[in-house]
C-alpha positions as CSV (number, residue, x, y, z in Angstrom):
1,M,0.3,-0.1,0.3
2,Y,1.4,3.0,-1.0
3,P,0.7,6.4,0.9
4,E,-0.7,8.5,-2.2
5,P,-1.8,7.9,-5.6
6,T,0.5,9.0,-8.3
7,T,-1.0,12.5,-9.5
8,I,-0.8,14.0,-13.5
9,Q,-2.1,17.5,-13.2
10,L,-2.2,19.5,-16.6
11,L,-0.9,22.7,-16.1
12,G,-1.3,24.1,-19.5
13,H,-1.1,23.3,-23.0
14,A,1.6,21.2,-22.7
15,T,3.3,21.0,-19.5
16,F,2.6,18.8,-16.8
17,K,3.4,18.2,-13.4
18,I,3.2,14.5,-11.7
19,T,3.2,14.0,-8.0
20,T,5.1,10.4,-6.9
21,P,3.5,8.2,-4.7
22,E,6.4,8.8,-2.4
23,K,6.1,12.8,-3.2
24,K,8.5,14.0,-5.5
25,V,7.8,16.4,-8.1
26,I,8.4,15.5,-12.1
27,L,7.7,18.3,-14.5
28,V,7.3,17.6,-18.2
29,D,7.9,20.2,-20.8
30,P,8.0,23.3,-18.6
31,W,6.9,26.5,-20.1
32,L,6.0,28.4,-17.1
33,F,6.6,32.5,-17.3
34,D,3.9,34.4,-19.4
35,N,1.9,31.1,-20.2
36,P,-1.4,32.6,-21.2
37,Y,-2.8,28.9,-20.7
38,I,-2.2,28.4,-17.0
39,P,-4.5,28.9,-14.2
40,R,-3.5,32.2,-12.0
41,G,-1.1,30.4,-9.0
42,L,0.0,27.5,-11.2
43,E,2.7,29.2,-12.8
44,Q,4.4,29.1,-9.3
45,Q,5.9,26.0,-9.1
46,P,8.4,26.2,-5.6
47,V,9.2,22.7,-5.9
48,V,10.5,20.5,-8.8
49,D,12.6,17.7,-8.3
50,L,12.7,16.2,-11.9
51,M,12.4,18.0,-14.9
52,L,11.9,15.8,-18.4
53,V,12.3,18.1,-21.7
54,T,11.2,16.3,-24.6
55,H,12.8,19.2,-26.8
56,G,13.7,23.0,-27.1
57,H,10.6,24.8,-28.6
58,E,9.1,27.9,-26.6
59,D,6.2,25.9,-25.6
60,H,7.6,23.4,-24.0
61,M,11.4,24.8,-22.8
62,D,10.7,27.8,-21.5
63,I,12.7,30.6,-22.8
64,R,13.5,31.6,-19.2
65,L,13.6,28.4,-17.7
66,K,17.6,28.9,-16.6
67,E,15.2,30.8,-14.0
68,L,13.0,27.7,-12.6
69,I,16.0,26.2,-12.3
70,D,17.8,28.2,-10.6
71,Q,15.0,28.4,-7.9
72,T,14.7,24.7,-7.5
73,S,17.3,23.3,-8.5
74,P,15.9,19.8,-9.9
75,T,17.6,17.4,-12.1
76,I,17.2,17.2,-16.2
77,I,16.7,14.7,-18.6
78,A,16.4,16.5,-22.2
79,N,18.1,15.2,-25.0
80,N,21.9,15.9,-25.8
81,I,21.3,19.3,-27.6
82,C,18.9,20.5,-25.3
83,R,20.9,19.6,-22.7
84,R,24.0,21.8,-24.4
85,F,22.2,24.9,-25.0
86,L,21.1,24.8,-21.2
87,I,24.6,24.2,-20.0
88,E,26.0,27.1,-22.0
89,Q,23.5,29.1,-20.1
90,A,25.2,28.6,-17.4
91,V,23.1,25.9,-16.0
92,E,24.9,24.0,-13.5
93,E,26.1,20.6,-15.8
94,G,25.9,18.5,-12.1
95,L,21.4,18.5,-12.5
96,F,21.7,16.6,-15.7
97,E,21.6,13.3,-16.3
98,P,22.5,12.5,-19.1
99,M,20.2,10.3,-21.7
100,N,20.0,9.5,-25.6
101,L,17.1,7.1,-27.2
102,G,16.0,4.0,-25.9
103,G,18.4,4.6,-22.8
104,S,16.5,4.1,-18.8
105,L,17.6,4.9,-15.4
106,Q,16.5,5.5,-12.3
107,V,16.0,8.5,-10.6
108,H,13.8,9.7,-7.2
109,G,12.2,6.7,-7.4
110,V,11.3,6.5,-10.7
111,T,12.1,5.0,-14.2
112,V,12.5,6.7,-17.2
113,T,13.3,5.8,-20.7
114,M,13.7,8.1,-23.2
115,V,11.8,7.0,-26.4
116,N,11.8,8.1,-30.2
117,A,9.5,10.8,-31.6
118,F,9.4,12.5,-35.1
119,H,9.3,16.6,-34.3
120,H,11.8,18.7,-36.0
121,A,12.9,21.7,-33.2
122,H,15.4,24.1,-32.0
123,V,15.5,26.4,-29.2
124,Y,14.7,29.8,-29.2
125,L,17.5,32.9,-27.7
126,T,14.5,35.2,-27.9
127,E,10.4,35.2,-29.3
128,K,12.3,35.7,-33.7
129,T,16.2,34.2,-33.0
130,V,16.3,30.1,-33.0
131,T,19.4,28.1,-32.7
132,F,20.3,24.6,-32.0
133,P,18.4,22.5,-34.4
134,H,17.2,19.2,-32.7
135,A,15.1,16.3,-33.0
136,A,12.4,15.8,-30.3
137,N,12.2,12.9,-27.9
138,G,9.2,11.2,-25.4
139,F,9.6,9.7,-22.2
140,V,8.3,6.4,-20.8
141,V,8.3,7.1,-16.7
142,C,7.4,4.5,-14.3
143,L,6.8,4.7,-10.8
144,S,6.7,2.9,-7.7
145,D,2.9,1.8,-7.5
146,G,3.1,0.1,-10.8
147,T,1.9,3.6,-12.9
148,T,3.6,3.8,-16.4
149,V,2.8,6.9,-18.0
150,Y,3.7,7.3,-22.0
151,F,4.6,11.1,-22.5
152,A,4.8,11.3,-27.1
153,G,5.5,14.6,-26.9
154,D,5.5,16.6,-29.9
155,T,5.0,14.0,-32.9
156,C,3.6,12.2,-35.8
157,V,2.2,8.9,-35.3
158,F,4.9,6.3,-36.0
159,G,5.0,2.3,-35.9
160,D,6.8,1.7,-33.3
161,M,4.8,2.7,-30.7
162,Q,4.2,-1.0,-30.8
163,L,7.0,-1.4,-29.9
164,I,6.4,1.2,-27.2
165,R,3.9,-0.6,-25.9
166,E,5.1,-3.8,-26.6
167,L,7.9,-3.1,-24.0
168,Y,7.4,-0.8,-21.7
169,Q,3.6,-1.7,-21.0
170,P,2.1,1.9,-20.9
171,T,-0.9,2.6,-18.5
172,I,-1.6,6.2,-19.0
173,A,-0.9,7.9,-22.6
174,V,-0.3,11.5,-23.3
175,L,-0.8,12.2,-26.5
176,P,-0.4,15.3,-28.9
177,I,-4.4,16.0,-31.2
178,G,-3.1,19.5,-32.3
179,G,-2.5,18.8,-36.3
180,R,-0.7,20.9,-38.4
181,S,3.2,19.8,-36.4
182,M,2.0,16.9,-34.9
183,M,-0.6,14.2,-34.9
184,G,-4.1,15.4,-34.9
185,A,-7.0,13.3,-33.8
186,L,-6.8,10.7,-37.4
187,E,-3.6,10.1,-36.4
188,A,-3.4,10.1,-32.3
189,A,-6.5,7.9,-32.6
190,H,-4.0,5.4,-34.8
191,A,-1.1,5.8,-31.6
192,V,-4.4,4.9,-29.7
193,K,-4.4,1.6,-31.5
194,L,-0.9,1.0,-31.4
195,L,-0.5,1.5,-28.0
196,Q,-3.8,-0.5,-27.3
197,V,-3.1,1.4,-23.8
198,D,-6.5,2.2,-21.4
199,H,-6.5,5.3,-20.7
200,V,-5.4,8.7,-22.5
201,I,-5.1,12.2,-21.8
202,P,-5.1,14.2,-24.6
203,F,-3.1,17.6,-25.0
204,H,-2.1,20.3,-26.9
205,Y,-5.6,21.3,-28.6
206,G,-7.2,24.4,-27.9
207,T,-4.5,27.2,-27.1
208,A,-2.4,28.2,-29.3
209,P,-3.9,30.0,-33.0
210,E,-3.0,26.9,-34.9
211,H,-4.2,24.7,-32.0
212,T,-7.6,25.8,-31.1
213,Q,-9.7,22.6,-32.3
214,T,-11.9,20.8,-30.2
215,P,-11.0,17.1,-28.8
216,D,-14.6,16.1,-30.5
217,E,-13.0,14.2,-33.5
218,F,-10.5,12.2,-31.3
219,V,-12.9,11.5,-29.0
220,A,-15.3,10.0,-31.9
221,R,-12.5,8.0,-33.5
222,T,-11.4,6.5,-30.1
223,R,-15.0,5.2,-29.6
224,Q,-14.3,2.1,-31.8
225,Y,-12.1,1.1,-28.8
226,P,-13.9,0.7,-26.0
227,N,-11.3,-0.3,-23.2
228,T,-10.0,3.0,-23.7
229,H,-10.8,5.9,-21.6
230,I,-10.0,9.4,-22.9
231,H,-9.5,11.9,-20.1
232,L,-10.2,15.5,-20.7
233,L,-8.0,17.7,-18.4
234,Q,-8.8,21.6,-18.5
235,A,-5.5,23.5,-17.4
236,G,-5.2,23.0,-13.7
237,Q,-7.1,19.4,-13.1
238,V,-5.9,16.6,-12.0
239,L,-5.8,13.0,-12.7
240,D,-5.6,10.6,-9.4
241,C,-3.7,7.4,-11.4
242,S,-5.5,5.1,-8.4
243,S,-9.1,5.6,-9.3
244,M,-8.5,7.0,-12.3
245,T,-10.8,10.1,-11.7
246,V,-10.3,13.8,-12.4
247,G,-10.8,16.2,-9.3
248,A,-11.4,20.0,-9.7
249,M,-8.6,22.3,-9.4
250,A,-6.1,22.0,-7.4
251,N,-5.1,25.6,-7.1
252,P,-8.1,27.9,-5.5
253,E,-6.7,30.9,-7.4
254,S,-7.1,29.2,-10.4
255,A,-10.4,29.3,-10.4
256,L,-10.5,33.5,-10.0
């Protein structure tokens, strides 16, 4: 019996917060500063134990990320290009756990595996200047209570999602459905077929001007998989991974 269940909170747009049974805090693709899609109060994250970055686009790796790192001193896992960029921005090299595709490691009581994604990316130096071109990646995060979460990051659908299912058997898949620069409803529904996962959290929709669509088409296309439950989290909402129920906003300021 674990003292607390794993929870997954959508902070906003593509930024997620996992709280582990051991009360460790994991931020995935942190975009906190000047993010209009995060409810008020949740942009403040005073405790971050582990930070996972799938790629360097500004809505996944905050332009001001060093400020958050300086405040919280988390362990950081990012691809080699993003890691090198952050080190050149004077982020302490000792905070990183270097990884590459196919690698796994145990940190803060969880096992993290870096997996493939297909998405061209770069790092923003300013809002108009980019550098450090690179390929994105995803993550599989296995927690002590048996919860295993596949964070696809921004990606198209690809056949080796079936290998992710076979190797890591995720219980939850976090999939982009925004279209245009990643999977849309059609492709994300096929990803559900490949992954054969029981629970899906869609993200990257209904926010930026190019991603204003609703999840209705994705929900409709996944009805053919009756064993798959789609959890439509609103920004600030929390999924309890033991009961698979969605709670109210976790920060009182978010209702203001």
